[in-house]
C-alpha positions in Angstrom: 71.5 89.8 153.6 74.6 91.3 152.8 75.6 94.4 154.6 75.1 96.7 151.4 71.4 95.9 151.4 71.3 93.7 148.6 70.5 89.7 148.7 71.4 87.1 146.6 68.2 85.8 144.3 69.4 83.5 141.2 72.0 83.3 138.6 72.3 85.3 135.4 71.4 82.3 133.3 68.2 81.6 135.3 66.3 84.3 133.5 66.5 84.1 129.6 66.4 87.3 127.4 62.9 88.8 127.7 62.0 86.5 130.5 60.9 86.6 133.7 61.6 85.2 137.3 59.6 85.3 139.9 61.3 85.4 143.8 60.0 86.5 147.3 61.6 88.5 149.9 60.7 89.1 153.2 57.3 87.6 152.4 56.6 89.7 149.3 56.3 88.5 145.5 58.7 90.3 143.5 59.9 89.5 139.8 63.3 89.9 138.0 62.8 91.1 134.2 65.3 90.5 131.6 64.7 93.4 128.9 67.5 94.9 126.3 70.3 92.6 128.1 69.7 94.1 131.6 67.9 93.5 134.7 65.0 94.8 136.6 63.3 94.3 140.0 59.7 95.1 140.5 56.9 94.0 142.5 55.3 91.4 141.7 51.7 91.9 142.2 49.5 93.9 139.8 48.5 97.1 141.6 45.0 96.4 139.9 43.8 93.2 140.8 46.6 91.8 142.8 47.3 89.2 139.9 50.7 87.4 139.7 52.8 89.3 137.0 55.5 86.2 136.7 52.7 84.8 134.4 52.2 88.3 132.3 54.0 88.6 128.9 57.0 91.1 128.2 56.8 93.6 125.0 59.5 95.3 124.2 59.8 97.3 128.0 56.3 96.8 128.8 55.7 94.1 131.3 51.6 92.8 130.6 49.2 92.0 133.7 47.7 88.8 132.9 44.2 89.4 134.1 43.7 92.7 132.6 46.2 93.8 130.8 47.6 96.6 133.1 50.9 97.9 131.5 53.9 98.4 133.5 57.0 100.0 132.3 59.9 97.6 133.4 62.7 99.9 133.5 60.5 102.2 136.6 57.5 99.9 137.3 55.3 103.4 135.7 51.7 102.6 134.6 51.9 102.7 130.9 48.2 101.4 130.1 45.0 101.3 132.4 43.5 99.6 134.1 46.2 100.2 136.5 46.7 103.5 138.2 49.6 103.0 141.0 52.9 101.9 139.6 54.9 99.1 140.9 57.8 99.3 143.5 61.4 99.3 141.7 64.3 97.7 143.5 68.0 98.2 142.2 69.8 95.2 140.7 73.2 94.6 140.5 74.9 91.8 138.8 78.3 90.5 140.3 80.0 87.4 138.8 77.3 85.8 137.5 75.2 86.2 140.1 71.9 88.4 140.7 71.2 90.6 143.9 68.2 92.8 144.6 68.1 95.8 146.9 65.7 95.4 149.7 64.7 98.8 149.9 62.5 100.6 147.2 64.1 103.0 144.6 61.1 104.5 142.7 59.7 107.1 145.2 56.0 106.4 143.7 56.2 102.7 143.7 53.3 102.0 146.2 52.5 98.5 145.4 49.5 97.1 147.3 51.8 95.1 149.1 53.8 98.2 150.8 50.9 99.7 151.3 
C-alpha cells in the first residue's frame, strides 16, 4: 500500500469498456467497473445473497447481480432494484500513468456490505 491509502490493482487495459474486473484486497472481494469511460470500485459480493458480482452484467450505470437480478448504481453502490436492500461499499479510484489504484477505505457512508459488517 502506498502512503496515500491507495493500492495498485491493475492497468487500464485490463478492464474493457462496460467491463468488470475482480480483485481481492485485505481478504475481501472487490470489483472494478468501467462505465462512461471512468472507473469505479465496489464491493464484489451482492448484499442480498452473496453472489459474485463479477459474473453480473453492466447496463448503463446499473450493475445487475447474476443470481436474483438485484441492481446497483455503479457510481455510488446504491441499490437501484430489489431484492437487495443494502448498498455496496464504494471505494475511490485513481488512474496514474495507465495504472489503476483503489482506496482501502470505503467512501460511501451507507456502503455496508456483508463483508464489512
